[in-house]
MITI-516891 format. One line per field, with one value per residue (C-alpha): x negated, y negated, z; residue in one letter. Coordinates in nm, 2 decimals. Last residue first. Example, Ala and Ser with C-alpha at 12.3 -4.5 7.8 and 13.67 -1.06 7.14 Angstrom:
<atoms>
x: -1.37;-1.23
y: 0.11;0.45
z: 0.71;0.78
residuo: S;A
</atoms>
This chain:
<atoms>
x: 0.12;-0.19;-0.51;-0.58;-0.81;-1.02;-1.10;-1.49;-1.47;-1.23;-1.45;-1.35;-1.28;-1.15;-1.07;-1.04;-0.86;-0.91;-0.77;-1.03;-0.87;-0.92;-1.27;-1.19;-1.13;-1.49;-1.65;-1.52;-1.57;-1.55;-1.24;-0.97;-1.08;-0.96;-0.58;-0.41;-0.46;-0.82;-0.78;-0.60;-0.57;-0.38;-0.67;-0.76;-0.44;-0.39;-0.74;-0.75;-0.66;-0.86;-1.19;-1.13;-1.05;-1.34;-1.56;-1.47;-1.47;-1.81;-2.02;-1.76;-1.94;-1.86;-1.80;-1.72;-1.60;-1.53;-1.45;-1.30;-1.24;-1.49;-1.38;-1.44;-1.79;-1.81;-1.58;-1.77;-2.10;-2.34;-2.64;-2.99;-3.26;-3.50;-3.60;-3.82;-3.56;-3.26;-3.24;-2.98;-2.96;-2.61;-2.53;-2.18;-2.09;-1.75;-1.60;-1.79;-1.64;-1.93;-1.84;-1.97;-2.28;-2.31;-2.27;-1.99;-2.03;-2.29;-2.28;-2.60;-2.42;-2.12;-2.15;-1.91;-2.17;-2.20;-2.28;-2.05;-2.12;-2.01;-2.01;-1.89;-1.73;-1.66;-1.82;-1.59;-1.72;-1.54;-1.24;-1.22;-1.33;-1.31;-1.67;-1.63;-1.98;-2.10;-1.91;-1.90;-2.31;-2.48;-2.57;-2.31;-2.46;-2.81;-2.74;-2.62;-2.96;-3.16;-2.99;-3.02;-3.39;-3.47;-3.28;-3.43;-3.77;-3.97;-3.91;-3.66;-3.33;-3.27;-3.08;-3.18;-3.06;-3.27;-3.07;-3.22;-2.99;-3.31;-3.46;-3.11;-3.04;-3.22;-3.54;-3.42;-3.17;-3.40;-3.67;-3.43;-3.29;-3.60;-3.75;-3.95;-3.96;-3.65;-3.44;-3.18;-2.78;-2.50;-2.74;-2.65;-2.69;-2.60;-2.49;-2.52;-2.82;-2.61;-2.39;-2.18;-2.03;-2.38;-2.27;-1.95;-2.09;-2.25;-2.62;-2.76;-2.46;-2.57;-2.82;-2.49;-2.45;-2.79;-2.74;-2.46;-2.63;-2.89;-2.94;-2.61;-2.53;-2.33;-2.23;-2.14;-2.03;-2.07;-1.94;-1.63;-1.33;-1.50;-1.78;-1.54;-1.35;-1.67;-1.84;-1.45;-1.44;-1.81;-1.79;-1.46;-1.60;-1.91;-1.68;-1.47;-1.81;-1.96;-1.64;-1.61;-1.97;-1.92;-1.62;-1.26;-1.17;-0.94;-0.81;-0.72;-0.61;-0.56;-0.44;-0.09;-0.20;-0.17;0.10;0.20;-0.08;0.04;-0.22;-0.14;-0.43;-0.41;-0.48;-0.42;-0.75;-0.96;-1.24;-1.43;-1.21;-1.00;-0.68;-0.63;-0.31;-0.21;0.09;0.16;0.37;0.55;0.77;1.16;1.34;1.16;0.94;0.90;0.74;0.74;0.50;0.55;0.51;0.40;0.06;0.06;-0.01;-0.26;-0.10;-0.16;0.04;-0.08;-0.01;-0.20;-0.14;-0.04
y: -1.84;-1.68;-1.69;-1.34;-1.30;-1.59;-1.43;-1.39;-1.80;-1.87;-1.73;-1.35;-1.26;-0.89;-0.77;-0.38;-0.28;0.05;0.38;0.47;0.49;0.12;0.17;0.37;0.05;-0.03;0.24;0.09;0.32;0.62;0.50;0.67;1.02;1.25;1.43;1.42;1.83;1.73;1.57;1.31;1.02;0.75;0.52;0.50;0.47;0.16;0.01;0.08;-0.31;-0.41;-0.26;-0.32;-0.74;-0.73;-0.59;-0.79;-1.11;-1.03;-1.26;-1.56;-1.62;-1.44;-1.12;-1.04;-0.70;-0.69;-0.35;-0.38;-0.10;0.13;0.41;0.24;0.23;0.56;0.73;0.54;0.70;0.49;0.43;0.57;0.46;0.57;0.35;0.41;0.58;0.65;0.89;0.81;0.99;0.98;0.84;0.96;1.30;1.41;1.33;1.61;1.53;1.28;1.09;0.71;0.92;1.09;0.78;0.69;0.32;0.30;0.38;0.21;0.00;-0.11;-0.09;-0.30;-0.35;-0.73;-0.59;-0.57;-0.70;-0.52;-0.60;-0.35;-0.41;-0.21;0.09;0.43;0.80;0.99;1.24;1.57;1.39;0.98;0.89;0.51;0.38;0.17;0.30;0.63;0.63;0.71;1.08;1.09;0.77;0.92;1.25;1.07;0.85;1.14;1.33;1.02;0.99;1.35;1.31;0.98;1.12;0.99;0.65;0.61;0.42;0.12;0.08;-0.26;-0.35;-0.63;-0.93;-1.25;-1.46;-1.62;-1.26;-1.15;-1.45;-1.45;-1.32;-1.02;-0.93;-0.99;-0.75;-0.45;-0.47;-0.45;-0.19;-0.05;0.32;0.38;0.08;0.07;0.09;0.02;-0.05;-0.09;-0.35;-0.33;-0.65;-0.64;-0.87;-1.10;-1.19;-1.41;-1.77;-1.94;-1.87;-2.06;-2.39;-2.16;-2.29;-1.92;-1.76;-1.99;-1.73;-1.50;-1.60;-1.48;-1.14;-1.09;-1.23;-0.91;-0.64;-0.47;-0.48;-0.27;-0.41;-0.23;-0.48;-0.41;-0.41;-0.25;-0.51;-0.79;-0.71;-0.59;-0.92;-1.12;-0.97;-0.97;-1.36;-1.41;-1.18;-1.35;-1.69;-1.57;-1.44;-1.75;-1.96;-1.73;-1.70;-2.12;-2.17;-1.92;-2.17;-2.21;-1.93;-1.61;-1.40;-1.08;-0.82;-0.47;-0.20;-0.20;-0.07;-0.30;-0.29;-0.70;-0.97;-1.32;-1.59;-1.92;-2.15;-2.43;-2.80;-3.07;-2.96;-3.05;-3.28;-3.02;-2.68;-2.53;-2.38;-2.00;-1.86;-1.50;-1.34;-0.98;-0.81;-0.48;-0.49;-0.39;-0.64;-1.01;-1.12;-1.07;-1.22;-1.57;-1.78;-2.01;-2.41;-2.49;-2.65;-2.88;-2.73;-2.52;-2.25;-1.87;-1.57;-1.21;-0.92;-0.62;-0.36;0.00
z: -0.05;-0.15;0.07;0.06;-0.20;-0.09;0.24;0.24;0.07;0.40;0.63;0.78;1.16;1.15;1.48;1.54;1.89;2.04;1.99;1.68;1.31;1.28;1.20;0.88;0.67;0.72;0.50;0.19;-0.11;0.10;0.28;0.14;0.21;-0.03;0.04;0.34;0.35;0.37;0.73;0.96;0.74;0.91;0.96;0.59;0.49;0.67;0.62;0.22;0.15;0.42;0.31;-0.05;0.00;0.24;0.02;-0.30;-0.10;0.05;-0.19;-0.13;0.24;0.58;0.74;1.10;1.19;1.58;1.75;2.07;2.28;2.10;1.92;1.58;1.60;1.73;1.47;1.20;1.31;1.48;1.25;1.23;0.98;0.66;0.41;0.07;-0.08;0.16;0.46;0.69;1.03;1.23;1.57;1.75;1.60;1.68;1.39;1.21;0.86;0.78;0.45;0.54;0.67;0.32;0.13;-0.11;0.01;0.27;0.62;0.78;1.02;0.76;0.41;0.20;-0.08;0.01;0.33;0.63;1.00;1.28;1.66;1.88;2.23;2.55;2.42;2.42;2.44;2.14;2.29;2.49;2.78;2.74;2.89;2.91;2.86;3.12;3.43;3.24;3.29;2.97;2.88;2.56;2.42;2.51;2.34;2.03;2.06;2.08;1.81;1.57;1.63;1.56;1.25;1.16;1.22;1.53;1.72;2.00;1.96;2.12;2.50;2.60;2.96;2.99;2.88;3.03;2.83;2.64;2.59;2.44;2.25;1.89;1.95;2.13;1.87;1.60;1.74;1.80;1.48;1.30;1.56;1.25;1.33;1.15;1.08;1.31;1.35;1.56;1.89;2.24;2.45;2.82;2.99;3.37;3.39;3.17;3.47;3.25;3.36;3.28;2.92;2.95;2.75;2.49;2.47;2.52;2.30;1.97;1.85;1.86;1.48;1.38;1.59;1.34;1.00;0.99;1.25;1.45;1.78;2.02;2.35;2.72;2.99;3.34;3.68;3.62;3.65;3.69;3.43;3.21;3.21;3.21;2.90;2.72;2.76;2.66;2.33;2.25;2.24;2.08;1.77;1.76;1.73;1.47;1.27;1.30;1.16;0.92;0.78;0.78;0.96;0.86;1.15;1.12;1.38;1.35;1.62;1.50;1.16;0.89;0.62;0.65;0.78;0.84;0.90;1.07;1.06;1.32;1.27;1.59;1.72;1.40;1.53;1.70;1.69;1.46;1.67;1.59;1.51;1.47;1.33;1.29;1.06;0.98;0.67;0.79;0.63;0.62;0.89;1.26;1.59;1.42;1.57;1.84;1.96;1.62;1.56;1.33;0.98;0.75;0.59;0.48;0.33;0.34;0.18;0.18;-0.09;0.00
residuo: A;A;T;Y;K;A;A;A;P;E;D;L;M;W;V;V;K;G;P;G;A;A;L;R;A;A;P;A;E;L;W;P;M;P;G;D;E;P;G;K;W;A;A;S;A;E;T;L;R;L;A;A;E;A;A;D;V;K;N;D;G;C;T;A;V;V;T;T;A;A;A;G;M;M;T;L;S;L;T;I;S;Q;K;G;P;M;D;V;P;L;A;L;K;S;F;D;S;E;A;A;A;E;S;N;P;Y;C;S;G;V;H;G;D;N;G;M;G;I;L;A;M;D;L;S;P;T;S;G;P;N;A;A;I;I;S;S;D;T;A;R;L;L;A;D;Y;Q;A;A;S;D;T;S;S;G;E;E;P;A;R;I;E;V;I;G;L;A;D;A;Y;K;D;K;N;L;N;L;C;K;H;E;N;Q;R;E;N;V;F;F;L;H;V;K;S;W;D;V;S;A;A;E;P;H;S;P;L;A;G;M;M;T;P;I;S;G;G;P;V;A;L;S;F;S;G;K;R;A;I;A;A;K;A;E;K;I;I;L;D;N;M;T;K;G;V;E;A;S;T;P;L;I;S;V;E;V;N;S;P;M;A;A;T;V;M;V;Q;V;R;Q;S;Q;G;R;R;L;A;A;S;R;C;R;A;R;Q;S;G;H;L;Q;A;P;V;S;K;P;A;A;A;L;A;F;S;L;G;L;Q;M
</atoms>
């Protein structure tokens, strides 16, 4: 089923309609634009999406970064107050660059960063690119010391080690969920121009992994080895944020959102081929948690029809 959206900028309404025409399932979300635009809001209506999916379209990549950082701080404070820790999986690329604004966030001092535990959505094997980028951009400045990076070695051995580490982490940090996938508090996901998330590339072995009990996977490509969280583990987080910006992401975003409903509903081969193979992010909504898409207007250009 195609995804339908309507988009408008207007004065802030007192309420957002809870229902649309007929039996169409819809979700409305409004987000006030900040810094000089407080009287304008964006109202976006998403049809034919699973109930655990929210989509926010923001004017610029800067707004995406600020909204993401606001949510990180909000959920970190809530998790630490509730259970004494906050588990966060992070990738490389543009996400940690956006997170570089966290140390100067007006509410940064309200978070006990010593109780934040960083895990990695993916990592280039034996190069520590994601680890070093996240440390340099914000983690060292905030005093985050609980950083669980993959070990060096072959991608196969490192993925097995990371899988075991995730399972062995205390349940106060990663919810154990006996009989199901362990659950991080939050996973931050960027998306490449080709639609890859973590190191799960379109039509790859990692994207097509049918053993949904696996938490971490090896990825071997010409000239590059890495490990990645499985799509199952990414989507098992209490909150999974997919943040993507730029007009070079518009086709990947369109495919992922269009295929989300069918991918979330897929149970096995009896349902036909895996719908998400061309757009791995579409599978994230199959998990039990909330999936929050944050796109800037260029990335969401195919969703702004009236």
